[in-house]
C-alpha positions in Angstrom: 8.7 -159.1 80.2 12.0 -158.1 81.6 12.9 -156.6 78.3 9.9 -154.4 78.3 10.5 -153.2 81.8 14.1 -152.4 80.9 12.8 -150.3 77.9 10.5 -148.4 80.1 13.2 -147.6 82.6 15.8 -146.8 80.0 13.7 -144.6 77.7 11.6 -141.3 78.3 7.8 -141.9 77.9 6.2 -139.7 75.2 2.5 -138.9 74.8 0.8 -139.4 71.4 0.4 -136.2 69.3 -3.4 -136.3 69.6 -3.3 -136.5 73.4 -0.8 -133.6 73.5 -3.2 -131.3 71.4 -6.1 -132.2 73.7 -4.2 -131.4 76.8 -3.0 -128.1 75.4 -6.6 -127.0 74.5 -7.8 -127.9 78.0 -5.0 -125.8 79.6 -5.8 -122.8 77.4 -9.6 -123.1 78.1 -8.8 -123.3 81.8 -6.7 -120.1 81.6 -9.4 -118.3 79.7 -12.0 -119.4 82.2 -9.9 -118.3 85.1 -9.2 -114.9 83.4 -13.0 -114.3 82.8 -13.9 -115.3 86.4 -11.1 -113.1 87.7 -12.3 -110.1 85.5 -15.9 -110.6 86.8 -14.8 -110.8 90.4 -12.4 -107.9 90.2 -14.6 -105.5 88.1 -16.6 -104.3 91.0 -13.4 -104.0 93.0 -11.5 -102.0 90.4 -14.4 -99.8 89.3 -15.6 -99.6 92.8 -19.1 -99.9 93.9 -19.0 -96.1 94.6 -20.4 -93.5 92.2 -18.0 -91.0 90.7 -19.3 -87.9 89.0 -17.0 -86.3 86.4 -17.4 -84.0 83.3 -16.1 -85.8 80.2 -16.7 -83.1 77.6 -17.3 -79.4 77.3 -18.5 -78.0 73.9 -17.6 -75.4 72.8 -14.6 -74.1 74.8 -13.6 -71.2 72.6 -15.0 -67.8 73.4 -14.5 -64.2 72.3 -14.7 -61.1 74.5 -18.3 -60.2 75.0 -19.6 -63.6 73.9 -22.8 -65.1 75.4 -22.7 -68.7 74.4 -24.7 -71.9 75.1 -22.3 -74.6 76.3 -23.0 -78.3 76.6 -21.5 -80.2 79.5 -21.4 -84.0 79.4 -21.7 -85.2 83.0 -20.9 -88.9 83.6 -21.2 -91.3 86.5 -17.8 -93.0 86.0 -18.4 -95.4 88.8 -19.9 -98.8 89.5 -22.6 -97.5 91.8 -25.7 -95.4 91.0 -25.7 -91.7 92.0 -28.6 -89.7 93.3 -29.2 -86.0 94.1 -26.3 -84.6 92.1 -25.8 -80.9 92.6 -23.2 -78.9 90.7 -22.4 -75.5 92.2 -20.5 -73.2 89.8 -18.1 -71.0 91.8 -17.3 -67.4 91.0 -14.6 -66.8 88.3 -12.9 -63.6 87.1 -14.2 -62.2 83.8 -16.2 -65.3 82.8 -19.4 -66.4 84.5 -22.6 -68.5 84.3 -25.8 -66.7 83.2 -28.8 -67.7 85.2 -28.7 -70.0 88.3 -25.2 -71.0 89.5 -26.6 -74.4 90.5 -27.4 -77.3 88.2 -29.3 -80.3 89.7 -29.5 -83.8 88.3 -31.8 -86.2 90.1 -29.9 -89.4 89.2 -27.2 -91.0 87.1 -26.9 -94.7 87.0 -23.5 -96.4 87.0 -21.5 -95.7 83.8 -24.2 -93.4 82.4 -23.9 -89.8 81.2 -26.2 -86.8 80.6 -25.7 -83.6 78.6 -26.4 -80.4 80.5 -26.8 -77.0 78.7 -25.5 -73.9 80.4 -25.0 -70.3 79.2 -21.6 -68.7 79.6 -20.8 -64.9 79.4 -17.3 -63.5 78.8 -16.7 -59.8 79.7 -16.4 -57.3 76.9 -12.9 -56.1 77.7 -11.5 -59.5 78.7 -7.9 -60.2 77.5 -6.8 -63.2 75.5 -6.1 -66.3 77.7 -7.5 -69.4 79.4 -10.2 -68.9 82.1 -11.4 -71.6 84.5 -14.7 -72.0 86.4 -14.5 -74.3 89.5 -17.5 -76.5 90.2 -18.2 -78.0 93.6 -20.1 -81.3 93.1 -22.2 -83.0 95.8 -24.1 -86.3 95.4 -25.1 -89.5 97.1 -24.4 -93.2 96.4 -27.5 -95.3 95.9 -27.3 -99.1 96.4 -29.1 -102.1 97.7 -28.3 -103.6 101.1 -29.7 -107.1 101.8 -30.2 -106.1 105.4 -31.9 -102.8 105.1 -32.9 -102.5 101.4 -32.1 -99.5 99.2 -29.7 -97.0 100.8 -28.9 -93.4 99.9 -25.5 -92.6 101.3 -23.9 -89.1 100.9 -20.5 -89.0 99.3 -17.7 -86.6 100.0 -17.9 -83.4 97.8 -15.6 -83.3 94.8 -14.1 -80.4 92.8 -14.2 -80.2 89.0 -12.8 -77.4 86.9 -13.8 -76.5 83.3 -11.6 -74.2 81.2 -12.4 -71.8 78.4 -10.1 -70.3 75.9 -10.8 -66.6 75.1 -9.4 -65.0 72.0 -10.5 -61.6 70.7 -10.5 -60.8 66.9 -10.8 -57.4 65.3 -12.9 -57.0 62.2 -13.2 -53.6 60.6 -15.6 -53.0 57.7 -17.2 -50.0 55.9 -20.7 -50.0 57.3 -22.2 -46.9 55.8 -21.3 -43.8 53.6 -23.3 -40.5 53.7 -22.7 -37.1 52.2 -23.8 -33.6 53.0 -25.3 -32.4 50.8 -27.2 -35.5 50.2 -26.6 -35.3 46.4 -23.2 -34.3 45.0 -23.1 -31.8 42.1 -20.4 -30.6 39.8 -18.5 -27.5 40.7 -19.3 -27.8 44.4 -17.0 -27.3 47.4 -16.6 -28.7 50.9 -18.9 -31.7 50.4 -18.8 -33.6 53.6 -18.3 -37.3 53.3 -18.9 -39.4 56.4 -17.6 -43.0 56.4 -18.8 -45.3 59.2 -16.3 -47.9 60.1 -17.7 -50.8 62.2 -15.7 -53.2 64.4 -17.9 -56.4 64.2 -15.1 -58.4 65.9 -14.6 -59.2 69.6 -11.3 -57.3 70.0 -10.8 -53.5 70.0 -8.8 -51.7 67.4 -6.4 -49.0 68.6 -4.8 -46.0 66.8 -7.2 -46.3 63.9 -6.5 -44.1 60.9 -8.6 -43.9 57.7 -7.2 -42.3 54.5 -9.0 -41.9 51.2 -7.2 -41.4 47.9 -9.7 -39.5 45.6 -9.1 -38.9 41.9 -10.5 -36.4 39.5 -13.2 -35.1 39.5 -13.2 -35.6 43.2 -10.4 -33.7 45.0 -9.2 -32.8 48.5 -11.1 -29.8 49.7 -8.3 -28.6 51.9 -5.1 -29.9 53.4 -5.8 -32.9 55.6 -9.4 -33.2 54.6 -8.9 -36.8 53.2 -7.6 -38.4 56.4 -9.0 -38.9 59.9 -8.0 -40.6 63.1 -9.5 -42.0 66.3 -7.8 -43.5 69.4 -9.7 -46.7 69.3 -12.9 -48.5 68.2 -14.2 -50.9 70.8 -15.4 -54.4 69.9 -18.9 -54.4 68.5 -19.0 -50.6 68.0 -18.3 -48.1 65.3 -16.8 -44.7 64.6 -17.6 -42.1 62.0 -14.7 -40.6 60.0 -15.4 -37.3 58.3 -13.8 -36.0 55.1 -14.3 -33.0 52.8 -14.1 -33.1 49.0 -14.5 -30.6 46.2 -16.0 -31.6 42.8 -14.4 -30.1 39.8 -16.3 -28.0 37.3 -17.5 -30.0 34.3 -17.6 -33.3 36.3 -19.6 -35.9 34.4 -22.4 -37.5 36.2 -21.8 -41.1 37.3 -20.4 -43.3 40.1 -16.8 -42.9 41.2 -14.9 -45.4 43.3 -12.5 -44.0 46.0 -9.9 -46.3 47.5 -9.6 -46.3 51.3 -6.7 -47.4 53.6 -7.4 -48.4 57.2 -4.5 -48.8 59.5 -4.8 -49.9 63.2 -3.2 -51.8 66.0 -4.9 -55.1 67.0 -5.2 -56.8 70.4 -1.9 -58.5 70.0 -0.1 -55.2 69.4 0.4 -56.1 65.7 -0.1 -53.4 63.1 -2.6 -54.0 60.3 -3.4 -52.3 57.0 -6.6 -52.9 55.2 -7.6 -51.9 51.7 -11.3 -50.9 51.2 -13.3 -48.6 48.9 -16.4 -46.5 48.7 -18.5 -45.3 45.8 -19.8 -41.7 45.4 -22.3 -40.6 42.9 -22.3 -37.3 41.0 -25.5 -36.5 39.2 -27.4 -33.4 38.0 -29.8 -32.2 40.6 -32.4 -29.6 41.2 -31.6 -26.9 43.8 -33.8 -24.3 45.3 -33.6 -20.6 46.2 -36.2 -19.3 48.7 -37.1 -15.7 47.9 -38.5 -12.9 50.0 -41.3 -14.2 52.2 -44.5 -12.0 52.2 -47.5 -12.2 54.5 -51.1 -11.0 54.3 -51.5 -8.9 56.4 -48.0 -7.6 56.1 -47.6 -7.2 59.9 -48.0 -10.2 62.1 -49.1 -9.9 65.7 -49.9 -12.5 68.3 -53.4 -14.1 68.1 -53.8 -13.2 64.5 -54.4 -15.4 61.4 -52.2 -14.7 58.4 -51.3 -16.1 55.0 -47.6 -16.6 54.2 -46.3 -16.8 50.7 -42.8 -18.3 50.1 -41.3 -18.1 46.6 -39.4 -21.2 45.6 -37.2 -21.2 42.5 -35.3 -24.1 40.9 -31.8 -22.8 40.4 -30.3 -26.3 39.9 -29.5 -28.1 36.6 -32.3 -30.6 36.6 -36.1 -30.4 36.7 -37.6 -31.1 40.0 -40.6 -33.5 39.9 -43.5 -33.7 42.4 -42.2 -30.9 44.7 -43.7 -30.8 48.1 -43.0 -28.1 50.7 -43.2 -28.7 54.4 -43.0 -25.7 56.8 -41.0 -26.3 60.0 -42.0 -23.6 62.5 -42.1 -23.0 66.2 -45.1 -24.4 68.1 -46.3 -20.8 68.4 -47.5 -21.0 64.7 -50.3 -23.4 63.9 -52.2 -24.2 60.8 -51.7 -25.9 57.4 -47.9 -26.4 57.0 -47.7 -28.4 53.8 -48.1 -27.3 50.2 -47.7 -29.3 47.0 -46.1 -27.4 44.1 -45.9 -30.1 41.5 -43.1 -30.0 38.9 -40.6 -27.1 38.8 -38.5 -26.8 35.7 -34.9 -25.5 35.7 -35.0 -21.6 36.1 -38.7 -21.6 37.0 -40.3 -20.8 40.3 -43.6 -21.3 42.2 -45.1 -19.9 45.4 -45.8 -22.1 48.4 -48.7 -20.7 50.5 -49.5 -21.5 54.1 -52.5 -20.4 56.2 -51.3 -19.9 59.8 -52.2 -18.4 63.1 -49.8 -16.8 65.6 -50.5 -18.2 69.1 -51.7 -15.6 71.8 -48.5 -16.4 73.7 -46.3 -15.5 70.8 -43.9 -12.8 71.8 -42.5 -10.2 69.3 -39.3 -11.5 67.8 -37.5 -12.8 64.7 -38.3 -16.5 64.3 -36.0 -18.8 62.4 -38.0 -21.3 60.3 -37.1 -24.1 58.1 -38.6 -25.1 54.7 -38.2 -28.7 53.8 -38.4 -29.3 50.1 -39.0 -32.9 48.9 -39.0 -34.0 45.3 -38.4 -37.1 43.2 -35.6 -37.9 40.8 -36.6 -41.1 39.0 -37.0 -43.7 41.8 -35.1 -41.6 44.3 -36.7 -39.3 46.9 -34.6 -36.2 47.5 -34.9 -33.4 50.0 -33.2 -30.3 51.2 -33.7 -27.7 54.0 -33.8 -24.0 53.5 -34.1 -21.4 56.2 -35.9 -18.0 56.5 -37.1 -15.6 59.2 -40.6 -14.6 60.2 -41.1 -11.4 62.1 -43.8 -10.9 64.8 -44.3 -7.4 66.1 -46.1 -6.1 69.2 -49.6 -4.7 68.9 -48.2 -1.3 69.8 -46.1 -1.3 66.7 -48.7 -2.9 64.5 -49.9 0.5 63.4 -46.5 1.7 62.5 -45.3 1.3 58.9 -42.6 -1.2 58.2 -39.2 -0.1 57.0 -40.1 1.3 53.6 -37.1 -0.3 52.1 -37.7 -3.8 53.5 -40.0 -5.3 50.9 -38.6 -3.6 47.9 -35.0 -4.6 48.9 -36.1 -8.1 49.5 -37.8 -8.2 46.1 -34.7 -6.8 44.5 -32.5 -9.4 46.3 -34.8 -12.2 45.0 -34.7 -10.8 41.5 -30.9 -10.5 41.5 -30.5 -14.0 42.8 -32.9 -15.3 40.2 -31.1 -13.6 37.3 -27.7 -14.7 38.6 -28.9 -18.3 38.8 -30.4 -18.2 35.3 -27.2 -16.6 33.9 -25.0 -19.3 35.4 -27.4 -22.0 34.2 -27.5 -20.8 30.6 -23.7 -20.2 30.6 -23.2 -23.8 31.6 -25.7 -24.9 28.9 -23.9 -23.0 26.3 -20.5 -24.4 27.5 
């Protein structure tokens, strides 16, 4: 007995291994339980029972000058209390603004919940690159249950939120259209106007824009400087027409010809750019027309009178004209049938367009400039040209006087000479 006591006093007491493991598990379980209880008790305290309205996401945030974009705001109640009567008042901002109402209302957002709100943002056309902020004043109320009075709606202090957009302008220059005057290009022709429309479809303006074309045979520069043009700037989402002049060499073969273009400009960031583009011009045989001396029946036209007008039309081009239609473009003083169908007109041949007209009673004596629009087909293409001539109206006092005896003969001689000259040139080319 004494021996055992002495052993207990002289040696340290050790627990069995199984008892040590059980004790350790109990301690760990107790710690975990305390941590969970602490988390539960402290969660309302750390997150607060108040509501907290924030914006957690804005999509998209990238804009270009002149953009009108729908933007999605993610509004979240990042608090432990429910929120009611949430009003977001968007404040004024330079160069960027909200389209529509400047106030967004949300009736409620429960604790930790979020809602996506669409808005539409407009950036000014001439806005420079940079970051632009829109301040938002947010007002709302906390909504909770009180055991004494029941549910309570308690206004909270207003808060300020700011959303930021990044604006960056980009310049994009492209060839939008090409037109020529005359509409159809022919061999051995001079000063053919070529208009190239350059469009800036980007959001940044282009400054000091120059356009140069480098034509090659059979298309050549009409005169010094006629293959380059310049403009101070092309605004975003606008265009500019550059005008050039080309000659077409004699003997040019029909077909399509590609002309290289060089566009040089200064962008929004003051950097210089050079672009390589091209256009295609078509040379093809084409009918052309000469309007001869116009005659009328009666020969003298006075106001209030009905008359017939005969207009000789000759094809002096190098291709037959199919389905030729003539439309008379006159002043409103002249009324009547102003369209005549002539059918096909072969090269070197002519036909007469006839119009039955009446001179209005208010027509005063004068020389009237009139246009004759000729429309014809070339395969699937519809071609047209405008020719001009004069129509003379005399007073009733002079109606009895004879016309200049040399007028009609000279006009007829002029038409004959022009016709023979056209035929001579045509057969000379054919023979060549």
